[in-house]
VMD Tcl script that draws the C-alpha trace (Angstrom):
set ca {
  {-15.49 50.68 24.89}
  {-15.80 46.63 26.25}
  {-18.39 44.08 24.82}
  {-19.33 41.16 26.13}
  {-18.85 37.43 24.54}
  {-20.31 34.78 23.13}
  {-18.68 31.27 24.46}
  {-19.48 28.73 22.28}
  {-16.36 27.46 20.68}
  {-14.32 23.91 20.83}
  {-11.84 23.41 23.60}
  {-8.59 24.83 22.88}
  {-4.85 24.04 24.59}
  {-3.65 26.73 26.67}
  {-1.08 29.08 25.67}
  {1.86 30.03 28.83}
  {3.11 33.31 28.17}
  {6.99 33.33 28.76}
  {8.26 35.97 31.13}
  {10.22 38.00 28.26}
  {6.88 39.06 26.71}
  {6.46 42.70 28.25}
  {9.24 43.63 26.44}
  {8.47 42.53 22.89}
  {5.87 44.24 20.95}
  {2.69 42.43 19.85}
  {1.50 40.29 17.40}
  {0.26 42.24 14.67}
  {-2.76 39.97 13.85}
  {-5.38 40.91 10.64}
  {-9.09 40.41 10.51}
  {-8.46 38.28 7.37}
  {-11.64 38.06 5.51}
  {-14.52 39.55 7.89}
  {-17.57 37.72 6.80}
  {-15.09 34.37 7.65}
  {-14.45 33.05 10.78}
  {-10.92 35.32 11.45}
  {-12.51 38.26 13.40}
  {-14.45 35.54 15.83}
  {-11.15 33.44 16.70}
  {-9.35 36.32 17.47}
  {-12.07 37.77 19.84}
  {-12.26 34.26 21.31}
  {-8.74 33.55 21.75}
  {-8.47 37.48 23.44}
  {-11.29 36.40 25.32}
  {-9.65 33.30 27.17}
  {-6.62 35.55 27.98}
  {-4.10 32.55 27.09}
  {-2.17 34.18 24.04}
  {1.03 35.99 23.37}
  {0.05 39.69 23.33}
  {-1.71 41.09 20.01}
  {-3.48 43.89 18.15}
  {-6.08 43.12 15.61}
  {-6.50 45.31 12.61}
  {-9.87 45.48 11.39}
  {-13.21 47.08 11.68}
  {-14.71 47.07 14.64}
  {-18.32 47.14 13.20}
  {-17.35 43.45 11.68}
  {-17.03 41.98 15.31}
  {-19.88 40.16 16.97}
  {-21.80 42.94 18.92}
  {-21.09 40.84 22.23}
  {-17.35 40.90 21.81}
  {-15.39 42.39 24.28}
  {-13.14 44.83 22.68}
  {-11.37 47.87 23.40}
  {-10.28 50.21 20.58}
  {-6.15 51.43 20.31}
  {-4.31 54.18 19.09}
  {-0.56 52.38 18.66}
  {0.02 48.91 18.42}
  {2.01 49.15 21.25}
  {-0.71 50.43 23.33}
  {-2.30 46.87 22.90}
  {-0.36 46.04 26.23}
  {-2.29 48.66 28.29}
  {-5.72 46.56 27.98}
  {-6.73 44.27 30.38}
  {-6.50 40.31 29.84}
  {-10.22 39.40 28.30}
  {-10.64 42.15 25.86}
  {-9.58 42.14 22.38}
  {-7.14 45.23 21.62}
  {-7.99 46.57 18.25}
  {-6.21 48.47 15.87}
  {-9.31 50.42 14.05}
  {-9.25 50.25 10.32}
  {-12.99 51.15 8.18}
  {-14.16 49.34 5.75}
  {-16.32 50.11 3.15}
  {-18.86 47.90 4.20}
  {-21.00 45.99 6.79}
  {-19.74 42.37 6.94}
  {-22.21 39.52 7.25}
  {-21.26 36.25 8.16}
  {-21.16 33.26 5.06}
  {-21.93 36.23 2.63}
  {-18.20 37.39 1.60}
  {-18.52 41.06 0.13}
  {-16.78 42.32 -2.61}
  {-16.48 46.05 -1.52}
  {-14.94 45.26 1.22}
  {-11.59 43.63 -0.58}
  {-9.47 46.96 -0.46}
  {-9.64 47.24 3.46}
  {-8.74 43.72 3.68}
  {-5.85 44.27 1.59}
  {-5.43 47.13 4.22}
  {-5.10 45.25 6.91}
  {-2.17 43.00 5.38}
  {-0.06 46.04 4.37}
  {-0.79 47.65 7.88}
  {0.54 44.59 9.70}
  {3.37 44.50 7.67}
  {4.07 48.48 8.02}
  {4.14 47.49 12.05}
  {6.41 44.83 11.97}
  {9.26 46.70 9.54}
  {9.21 49.61 11.88}
  {9.22 47.51 14.92}
  {5.80 48.61 16.66}
  {5.03 45.02 16.31}
  {6.98 41.76 16.71}
  {5.53 39.39 13.72}
  {2.68 38.97 11.24}
  {0.07 36.75 11.70}
  {-2.73 36.13 8.78}
  {-6.32 35.20 9.22}
  {-7.78 33.27 6.16}
  {-8.79 35.71 2.58}
  {-10.29 34.55 0.01}
  {-8.79 35.14 -3.03}
  {-11.14 35.74 -5.47}
  {-13.22 38.07 -3.13}
  {-9.74 40.18 -3.55}
  {-10.08 39.84 -7.38}
  {-13.61 40.34 -7.91}
  {-13.35 43.58 -5.54}
  {-9.38 45.15 -5.58}
  {-7.92 43.66 -8.26}
  {-5.57 41.67 -6.46}
  {-3.22 40.46 -8.87}
  {-1.30 37.54 -6.12}
  {-2.10 33.85 -6.05}
  {-2.14 34.15 -2.45}
  {-1.21 35.75 1.07}
  {2.20 34.60 0.63}
  {3.12 35.91 -2.70}
  {1.39 39.32 -1.75}
  {3.96 39.29 1.59}
  {6.91 38.47 -0.26}
  {6.04 41.68 -2.88}
  {5.24 44.05 0.35}
  {8.92 42.88 1.17}
  {10.43 44.22 -1.96}
  {10.35 41.87 -3.78}
  {12.27 38.46 -1.50}
  {12.09 34.64 -2.21}
  {10.20 32.90 -0.04}
  {8.72 29.43 0.56}
  {5.50 28.60 2.42}
  {5.69 25.30 5.07}
  {3.18 24.25 6.93}
  {4.08 23.00 10.34}
  {2.09 20.94 13.34}
  {3.52 19.10 16.37}
  {4.41 15.74 13.92}
  {5.02 17.34 10.62}
  {6.72 20.05 8.91}
  {6.29 20.48 4.28}
  {7.34 22.80 1.94}
  {5.96 22.38 -1.66}
  {8.12 23.94 -4.10}
  {5.48 24.58 -6.25}
  {2.76 26.47 -4.34}
  {-0.48 27.53 -6.65}
  {-0.42 26.52 -9.91}
  {-2.66 23.89 -12.13}
  {-1.20 20.85 -11.56}
  {-0.57 20.70 -15.15}
  {2.26 23.37 -15.03}
  {4.16 22.05 -12.00}
  {6.30 19.71 -14.42}
  {7.87 22.86 -16.37}
  {7.88 25.44 -13.34}
  {9.75 23.26 -10.97}
  {13.56 23.85 -11.72}
  {16.74 22.81 -10.39}
  {16.63 26.21 -9.43}
  {13.54 26.53 -7.89}
  {14.26 22.84 -6.01}
  {17.87 24.97 -5.05}
  {16.07 27.63 -3.43}
  {13.32 26.01 -1.92}
  {15.40 23.68 -0.04}
  {18.02 26.53 0.49}
  {15.19 28.89 2.19}
  {14.02 25.88 4.29}
  {16.96 24.85 5.57}
  {17.94 28.44 6.55}
  {14.68 28.99 8.15}
  {15.16 25.37 10.13}
  {18.12 26.83 11.66}
  {17.40 30.04 12.81}
  {13.32 30.05 13.63}
  {13.40 26.34 14.97}
  {16.41 26.42 16.68}
  {18.02 23.46 14.73}
  {21.66 23.22 14.36}
  {21.70 20.61 12.02}
  {18.32 20.42 10.06}
  {17.15 17.12 8.07}
  {15.49 17.48 5.25}
  {13.88 14.76 2.89}
  {12.88 15.26 -0.93}
  {10.03 13.58 -2.35}
  {10.25 12.32 -5.67}
  {7.57 14.25 -8.50}
  {6.38 11.14 -9.81}
  {4.89 8.08 -8.17}
  {7.54 5.96 -7.34}
  {9.82 8.66 -7.46}
  {9.87 8.15 -10.99}
  {11.07 4.19 -10.68}
  {13.84 4.36 -12.79}
  {12.68 6.19 -15.05}
  {9.71 4.01 -15.88}
  {7.02 6.77 -14.43}
  {9.05 10.12 -15.13}
  {12.15 11.43 -15.57}
  {12.18 14.19 -13.82}
  {14.16 12.81 -10.50}
  {16.91 11.12 -13.05}
  {17.20 14.22 -15.16}
  {17.86 16.97 -11.88}
  {16.23 15.93 -8.94}
  {18.35 13.23 -7.26}
  {21.69 15.51 -8.72}
  {20.31 18.70 -6.48}
  {19.70 16.50 -3.83}
  {23.12 14.76 -4.04}
  {25.08 18.37 -4.70}
  {23.94 19.24 -1.07}
  {25.11 16.30 0.46}
  {28.37 16.69 -0.51}
  {28.38 19.66 0.87}
  {27.82 18.41 4.17}
  {23.79 18.39 4.70}
  {21.64 16.08 6.25}
  {19.45 15.43 3.09}
  {17.61 12.24 1.50}
  {15.19 11.84 -1.50}
  {13.91 11.96 -3.98}
  {11.83 9.58 -2.18}
  {8.33 7.91 -3.27}
  {5.69 10.56 -1.07}
  {3.66 7.63 -1.06}
  {5.90 6.29 1.61}
  {7.47 9.57 3.54}
  {4.47 10.16 5.99}
  {3.77 7.62 8.42}
  {5.12 7.96 11.87}
  {8.76 5.91 11.26}
  {9.70 7.78 8.02}
  {8.29 11.21 10.31}
  {10.68 10.35 12.81}
  {13.92 10.72 10.20}
  {13.56 13.95 8.64}
  {12.99 17.62 10.30}
  {11.15 19.09 6.94}
  {9.99 17.27 3.87}
  {10.49 18.74 0.29}
  {7.40 18.34 -1.87}
  {7.18 19.09 -5.56}
  {3.47 20.85 -5.69}
  {0.95 21.55 -3.23}
  {-1.18 19.08 -3.06}
  {1.73 16.51 -2.17}
  {2.51 18.63 0.81}
  {-0.53 19.57 2.09}
  {-2.74 16.59 2.19}
  {-0.50 14.98 4.80}
  {-0.12 17.61 7.35}
  {-4.18 18.27 6.68}
  {-4.43 14.61 7.50}
  {-2.15 14.29 10.66}
  {-3.34 17.31 12.30}
  {-6.18 19.64 10.47}
  {-7.36 21.75 12.99}
  {-3.30 22.64 14.70}
  {-1.18 23.17 10.92}
  {0.36 26.51 11.02}
  {0.87 28.25 7.55}
  {4.51 29.72 8.04}
  {6.20 31.86 5.14}
  {10.23 31.84 5.35}
  {12.53 33.88 3.68}
  {10.51 37.31 4.78}
  {12.75 39.61 6.51}
  {9.90 39.25 9.15}
  {8.27 36.76 10.93}
  {4.32 35.72 9.47}
  {2.13 32.37 10.21}
  {-1.47 31.80 9.97}
  {-3.78 29.58 10.63}
  {-3.81 26.42 7.92}
  {-7.84 27.05 6.85}
  {-9.80 28.56 4.91}
  {-12.49 31.13 5.81}
  {-14.55 28.67 6.81}
  {-18.24 30.14 5.11}
  {-19.97 27.65 6.28}
  {-19.84 28.18 10.22}
  {-19.01 31.83 10.06}
  {-20.40 33.64 12.88}
  {-22.07 30.51 14.67}
  {-20.11 30.53 17.37}
  {-18.32 26.95 16.71}
  {-15.52 28.03 14.89}
  {-12.46 26.18 16.36}
  {-9.40 28.52 16.77}
  {-6.97 25.93 17.69}
  {-4.78 26.74 14.22}
  {-5.11 30.38 14.77}
  {-3.80 30.17 18.73}
  {-1.01 27.85 16.62}
  {0.01 30.48 14.59}
  {0.06 32.83 17.09}
  {2.25 30.65 19.59}
  {4.53 29.39 16.57}
  {4.99 33.19 15.52}
  {5.55 34.57 19.18}
  {8.58 31.27 20.06}
  {10.44 32.62 16.27}
  {9.46 36.01 18.18}
  {11.68 34.62 21.03}
  {14.42 33.68 18.90}
  {15.21 35.35 16.91}
  {15.52 38.31 20.21}
}
mol new
graphics top color blue
foreach p $ca { graphics top sphere $p radius 0.5 }
foreach p [lrange $ca 0 end-1] q [lrange $ca 1 end] { graphics top cylinder $p $q radius 0.2 }
display resetview
C-alpha cells in the first residue's frame, strides 16, 4: 500500500548512491521511540529518494497517515520497492503512538525493533544497523530496560564485546572514555585499562571503517589545563601521560594529555583524526557546537556496523513535519560508506 507524505521538512543535502548499491543488502533502520521524530525522519528520507537502500523496522500505524509506504516480508524485498516509498518491515506494537506523548506500553516494541535489526545484520540480510533515538526512561519504565543506552545494549546483543561510542561530523571525531555515568563517578571509572581499551578500539576503527592507514589521535586531560603539573588534579601525571607515551613508543601517532579547552578550535582539530575525551560532555559539547544537525553516533568495536543520528527524540517538534533529517541522513550515509569499505 502507498500513501503520500507531508513535505514540511528542513532542506538537507543529497546523497549519491554508489554503483555497487544493488550488490549489498539494505541498511536496517529502527523506528526508535514511535512518539519521537524517528518515524517521520525515515519517511522523509525515503520520500526524497536519495539515500542508501534501507528497510524501516516498526509499526506502520506509527507513521503519519499520508506516508507513502509499502510493507515487505523480508529485508531483501526493500530493493523492489519503488523510489520515494518507504519499505517497512512491519512489527506490531502494543499501542498506537501519539507525537510528543511517550507511551511505556510501546517500550517492548522499541526494544524488539533494535533486536530485529541486529538479527538481520548478523544473518547477512542487512548491511548495517542505523538506530533512531530512544528514550531510556520510557524503556525502563515500560519494559525494565537495564542498559544506560543504545551503545551498551548493542554490545550485549553482540555477545558482550568491548565497544566505544564515537561522535563524528565533517570536521571532528570524538570518543569519550567514560559515557553514561554521573560526573562524580568519572575519576573512579577512568582507569589505565579503560583508557587503553578506548584508544585500541578507536585506532582500529579509524583504520577499518574510516580508511586511515596511520590514524592521528589526541588525548584530552581529565582536569582543567590537563592538571597543570598536578596543581589541578593528578590523573594526568599518575597514568594518562604514561599510557599515551606507551603508545607513542610503539609507533602510534598520539599526543596528550592535552587541555580540553584548547583542543577543538580549527587549527587544533587539523592536527588529529580523533580526540579521546575523558567523559561524556567533554566530547559531546564540542561536536554538537560544531555541527549540531549533522553529527553521527558510531559504535566502534561491534562485529557489525551501527550508526545513529546524534540527537534525541525531539518530542517538542514530533509530528509537526518540521524535523530536520540531516543527522539521520548523515548516519545512513556514513553507515553505507563503512559497509563499502568492509565489503
